[in-house]
N, C-alpha and C positions, 0 to 999 in steps of 0.2 A: 705768628712768626713763620716765615718761609724758610724751608731748609731744615736740616737737622742740627741740633745744638752742638753735638760733638764735632761735626764738620765745621760749623761756624767758629767754634773755639779754636780749632786747628788753623783756620784761615787767619783769625785775628792774631794769634800768638806768632805765627810765622811771618806776618807782615809788619808787626810792630817794629818801629825803628826809633832811634834816639831823638831825631828831629820832631817826632810826633808827641814827645813827652812834654807836658807843661812844666815850667820851672818848679812849682810847688810839689809836683809828683817826683821830680828828680831829687828835690831836697828831702822828701819823705823817704825815698829809697836809700839815700845816703845815710840818714839817721838809722834806718832799719839795719843797714849793713854794719855801721860802726858799732851799734849796740850788740848785734849778733856776734861779730868778731870778738868783742870783749867777753861775751858769754862762752864762746868756744875756748878761749884762752883760760878763762876762769875754771872751766870744767875739765881742762886737759889733764890735770893731775888728780882728779877725784878718784877714789878707789873703784868706782863703777867703771870709769874709763880705763883704768889700769887693768882691771880684771878682763875687760873686753879684749885688750891688746894681747895680754898673756894667753888667753884662751884661743885666739884666732891667728896668732902669728904663724903657726905652722901652715896656715892656708893662704898666706899672702902670695900674690903673684908678682909680676914685674913691678919694681918699686919706683913708679913714676910720679907718685902723688904724696904730698906732705901730710903727715900726722901732726896737726898743729900743736905747738907748745911742748915738744918733746926733745929738743936738741940738748937741753941742760939736764935731762933725767938720765942718770947712769944706767946703762944696759937697756934702755928703751929704744924701740924702733922709731925712726924719724920719718920713714916713708913706707908706702905699700902700694898696692894696685888701686885702680880707680874706684872700684866698688867698695873695698874695705875702707878707703879713706873717707868716703861719704858716710859710711856706717859709723866709724869711730868718731869722726868729728861731729857728726849729727848727735850722737849720744852726749858728747861733751857739751854741745850747745844748749842742752836742755836739762842736764843732770842736776843743776842747782835750782831749776825753776826760776831763773833770774833773767829770762829773755824778754819776750814781748807778748802782747795779747791784743787781738782784734776783738773788742768787747762784745759786739753783737753775736759773734759766733763762738767766742772763747778759743779760737784757733791761735796757736803760736806760729805765725806765718813765715818768718824769715829763716829760721835755723836750717831746715832741710834744704831750702833753695840755695842759701848762701854756701853751705858746705859742698853741695853738688857742683855749683858753678866754679868754685875755687879749684876743685879737683879736676874738672873738665878743662879749665884753662891750662893747667900743668900738663894734662894728658895731650891736649891738642898741640902744645908747643913741642913736646918730645916725639909724639907719634906722627904728626902731620906737618911740623914746622910752622904752624900757624900761631901768630901772636894775638892773644885776646886783649883788646884795649879795655880801659875802664868804662868807656861809653858803651861798648858791646856788653860788658858785664852788667851794668846798671839797667840796660834795656831788657836783657833776659831776666834779671831779677824782678823787674816790674811785671813782665809778662807772666811769670810764674805766680807771684804773689797775688796779682789781680785776678787771675783765673781761679786760683785756689779759694780765694775769699768769696768770689761770686758763686762758686759751687757750694761752698759752706753756707752762704746766705740762703740758697735754695732749699736746704734741708733743715734749717735751724728754726726752732730750738729742739724739735722732737728727736732728731738724730742723736744729739748729745744726751738728751734726757733719757733716752732708752739705754744708754750705757756705752755707746761708741766713744772712743777717744778721737774726736773730730780732727785733731791735728794729724794723727796718724792715718786716718782714712782719706782725708782730702789731699795731704801733702804729696803722695805719689803722683797725683795728676798735676799739681803745681810744679813739681820738679820736672816732670815729663815735658810740660809746656816750656818751662825756662830752658831746659837742656836742648830742646828742639830748636828754640830760637838761636841759642848760641852755636849749635851745630849746623845752622842754616838749612834745616830740613824743609821740604816742600810742605804746602798746606795739607796734602793728603798724608804724608808721613807724620806730620805733627798730630793730626787727628788720630792716626793709628797709635802714636805714642801715648796720647791721653787715654785712648781706649784700652791699651795694654795695661797702663797704670791703674785704670779703674778696677781691674780684676785682682789688684794686689793691695786691698785696704789693710791697714795695720792698727790693731789695738782696741781693747775694751777697758773700761775704767776700773775694773776690779784690780788692776795692776798698779794703781796710783799708790805711791809711797814705797815702791820697790825699784830695783834696777831696771825693770822692764818698762816703766813709763818712759824714760829717756830713750830706751831702745826703740820705741815706736817712731821717734823722730829720725833716728839713724837708719832704721830699716826703710822708712818712707823715702829717704834720700836715695838709698841704694836701689829700691824698687823703681823709682822714677828714672834714674839713670839707665837702669836695665831696659826699661820700656823704650826710652829714646834711642838707645843703641840698637835694639831689636828693630825698631821702626826704620832706622837708618839703613839697616841691612835688608829691608824689604818685607819684614814680618808684618802680617795683617791681623786685624781684629774687627769686631763688630763695628760697623759705621755709625751705629746709634747706641753706643755703649752706655752713655749717660741717660738718655731720655727714652730708650726703647723699652718694650715689654720685657720684664725681668732684668732690666738694666740697673745701673748703679743707684739712680734716684729712687726707683720703685722699690728695690730690695732693701736699701739702707736708709731711705728717707723717712720711714715710719709715718707716712701720711703727709709729711711736709714736701711741697714741690712748687717752687716758684722759679724753676730753671728757665722757662721761656722768658719771663720778665727780666731775670738777671742777665741772660745772654743779650737780649735786646738792648738793655742799658749799656752793656759792655761795648757793643758794636757802635754805639753812638758816641762813646767817650772821646775818641781821637778827633772826630769831626767837630764836636762842641768845644773841645779844649783849645782849638785853634782860633776860636772866636774871642770876643772881648772877655776880659777877666771877670767882668760883671755878669753874674749868672752862670759862671763856669761850673760844669759838673764836677763834683768831688769824687775822686777815685777812692776805692776801698783802701788802698795802701796808705792814703792820707789819714785814715782812721786808726792806724796801728798805734798802740801805746807801749810804753817801755816800763819795765818793772823796777821800782825802787827797792823792793824787798824780794828775797829769793824764796817765794812760796806761792801757794795758790792765790790767785789775784783777788778772790773774794775775801781774803783775810786782810788785805791791805788797809781798808778803812779802820778796822779794829786796831791794827798796829799803829797807824797814824795817830789815832786818839790816845792810845796808851803811851806812846813816846812823849806826847805833849803832857800827859798827866805825870809821867816820870819827872819831867823837868820842873813842872809847877810845884810838885810836892817834895822835890829834892830827895828822891828815894835812892840813897847812895850805898846802903849796906843792909845786912840781914836784920839788924835791929829796926831799921826804918820799915823794912818789908813786913816784919812781924806785927807792925802797927796797923796793917791793912786788915780790915774786917771782912770785906767782900768786894768782888768785882763782878758787875752784871753787864752782859752784852745784849743789846737788841740789834738783830742782824737780819739781812735778807734771807729768804728761805734756802737759797742755794748754799749758804755758808755751812749749815750743819749737814746738808746733803753731801757736800764735797769735802768738807774739812772738819768733820765732827769727831775726830779721834781724840779722846780725852787723855789717854796715857800713851803717847807715842814712845816706842822703844828706841828709836834711833833718829838720826837727822833726816833721812828720807821720809819716814813716817811723819816727822814733825812738820814737814812742809804742808801737810794736810791736816793740821791741828790748829784750829782757831784759839784753842786754849793755850797752846805753846806760844802762838803769836802774841796773844795778850800778855802772857807771862814775861816774855823777853822784852817786850815794849816797856812794861812797868818796871821790871827788875833791873834791866841792863840799859834801857834807853836807846837801843838800836836793834836793827834786824838786818844784818849782813850775812854772807855765807858763814862767817865765824860763829854766829849765834845758832846756826843749824848743824854744827858739828856734834857728833855723838856725845861727847863729854858735857856739852852745855845742856843737852836734853835732860840729863840727869844731875845737873848742878843744883846744889841745895837752895840757892836763891830762887832759881826758876821753879823748882818743885814747890817751894813755899807759897809762891804766888799762884801757880797753876791750880793748886788744891782749892783756892778760894774763888775761882772763876766759874760763873754759871752763864749760860747762853740761852737766849729766848728768840724764837723766830717771830718777826713782826712783818706782816704782809705789806705794811705801808712803807717799809724801809727799802730804798733802792739798792742795786748791786754794788754801787761805789760809795755807799753810805753806811755809817754805824753810829750807835749811841752807846757810850760806855759810862757806867755809873760806878765811881770808886767811893767806897764807904770806909772811913778810917775808924779805929777804935775811939769811942767817945761820941760817935754819931756824925762827925763831919763828913758831908757828902759833896762830891764834885762830879757833875755830869759834863761829859765832853761829847759834843755832837759834830761829827765830821760829815758834811753833806756831800763832798766830793773828795775822794782820797787823792793824795799826791800820786802823780803818775797817770791819773785818769784823763779823759779827753778834756775835762774842764780845768784840770790842773796838770798839764803835761810837763814831763821833765824837760828842762832847758838843755841846750847844747853843753853848757858848762857842767850841769849835773851829769849828763851822759859822759862827758870827759872824765869827771871824778870817778864815776862808776867803772869806766873802762880801765883807767890806770890802777884802780884798786885790785882789779883782777889780773891785769897784764904784768905789772911790775914784779909780783912774786914769781912769775913764770919766765919772763924775758929779761928782767932787769930794767932799770929806768930808761937807759939810752935806747935800747931796742924797742921797748914799749912805746916810747915817744915817736920813734921812726915809723912803727907800724900804724899807730893811731893817725899820724899825719897823712900817711898814704890812704887810710880809710876815709878820712874827711875829704881828701882831694882825689877820690877814686876816679872821677870823670877826667882828670888830667893824667892818670896813670897810663903809660903806654903798654905795659906788660903786666897783666894781673898775676901771671905765674910767679913773677918776681916778688910780688906782695905775699903770696902764699908761702914761699920759701923763707921770707923774712920773718914770718910768724912761727917758724919751727921752734 
């Protein structure tokens, strides 16, 4: 590889334009945006989001940017300054763990980038009189997500395995790249923005199951915007911040380093994407997946299997559940590492409990944000089943696979083998399923009419002339 990776990423991000994006990449970006906006709305009234606003409201500056989903909440702020909007909306995007996942890296790639670009669109309109179009927005979104995922690929899996929350450590750089593209920074400024962001990683995994996990996403958004604005103002940083001695990859990569390979692949994308569709390079954003269940993604195969068993055995009430003798899970090793909490005390902890996931799937037949409310975590039906769940690591089971054996009193056994969970790359959510997911989160916040309007703008983002108008519609 000739040249420095950080500088090459700066040149790529600053030069990316809408016309260079293949149609499948545009479609993937639209799906990522629609799903993310729904997650922000769904998390806007979560207690964690509310606590954040209440604690930080005294620090709000000029109220140029929307706090999404708050117009109908009595006494709640509906706008704040650029950085706090990114922070608060970023927290909302991830608080339900109902967003998206790039399966190779387990990065949740869209949330931090989406909230930053929405806030910047409003800021630029009010501060500079510049209207950000939907095409500008999608281009910047792709620039940020693609760079973030490429950096994530370079240090996976060791970075995450060592305890870093990779979404929080990579997203500041993704946001910096996206923001730089939207701000029309020069290649040098964009490289500086990525470099400044690299010194602001956020998050270790010990915080999973607390308010601080979604804070990682919000803070990453805030840090990425800060980096881009500093670079715009002439702030400098190490030109080789990613690849250099004691740089981001060496310090945080824990021995994983394929950065040169990832950057080389990235630089070839635009050129190859303009050639015949046959043999076209697949962009990383096209590998993004969307969550059908609001919890750690490694639990999804278990929930999928248990929901099927609930229907097959018609488990409708506590008497039916009392007839369950045992529930045995065979799962991928990461499942117990990430989600092995046997007795979660509240909804946030339950998102990291495969035992809770199995219990709600069997007892309630569904796993929506409602099944992760605190009262459901301690519901008698759920506790009855949860006490009967055991889990076993099986090295032959893949990350999107689970084998659940349900044994009823009297010895009747039913084994359910999910080879690929719903929402995985092999069984992706359809646009109709994404629509249903969006509306289930947006209607309680906006009402049906406004939710329909906002979702329509999300699907048709490339035809939107003023993205700031969309952000305000989501208040």
